[in-house]
N, C-alpha and C positions, 0 to 999 in steps of 0.2 A: 245300108246294112239290113239284113233280115234278122229279126228277133226269133230265137228258137228256145226251146226249153229242154233241159236234160236232167236226168236223175243221177246223183252221185252217192256213193256210200259216205257215211259220216267221216271215215278216215280220209277218203279222197278230198272231200270238201275242206277238212282241216289242213291237209297238206298243201292244197292249192292256195288257201289263204296265207299260210305260212310262207310259201315260196314267193307269192306275189308281194307280200310285205317286205320280204328280204330283198327283192329286186326293185322295189319301188314302183311296181306296175299294178294294174287292176287284174282281178281274177279273169275277167272277160278277155283281156289282152293275152294273158297266159294261155287260156284255152284256144284262142284264135291262132296263136303261134304253134301250139301243139298240133292243131288240125292242119295248118299250112305245112308243117313238117311231114305229117303223115301223107298228105296229098302229093308232095313232091318226091316221095321215096320212089326209087326205081328198083323194084324187086324182080326185074326181068331176068330170065335165065342168062341172057347175053351179058348182063352186068355182073352176075355172079361168076361167069366164066372169065371175064376180064380181070376181076379181082383175084380169083384163084390162080390165074396165069402169072401173077406177080409174085406169088409165094415162092420163096427160095431163090429168087433171081438176084438178090442183092446181098453182099457180104460186107460186114464191118471190120472183119479181121479180129474181132474180140470173140472170146468163147463163153463169156459169162453175162451177156447182155440181158437175157431173160431173167436172170436172178438179180442183177445189179443195175437194172434200167434207170432207177432214180439217180444213181451216180453218174450215168452217161447223159441223161437228159439235158442238164444245163449246157453242156458243150455242144449238143446237137442244135440248140437254138441260139447259140451266140455267134 
């Protein structure tokens, strides 16, 4: 691994420490995971087009899903 140095705001440092402790991982591990996520993002126009092409293509038959999604979610994953 290559050692590097970054500067964080006090709030960023506090939040990173809190989240790392909550998850039982090191701050460095959390930062590496965030960087890996950023580096694997595919923001190409083609990806956006594929995602947008799926909008409206599927129907649940229910008319209140956007308002009552929490009620439907357990059934969707069971």
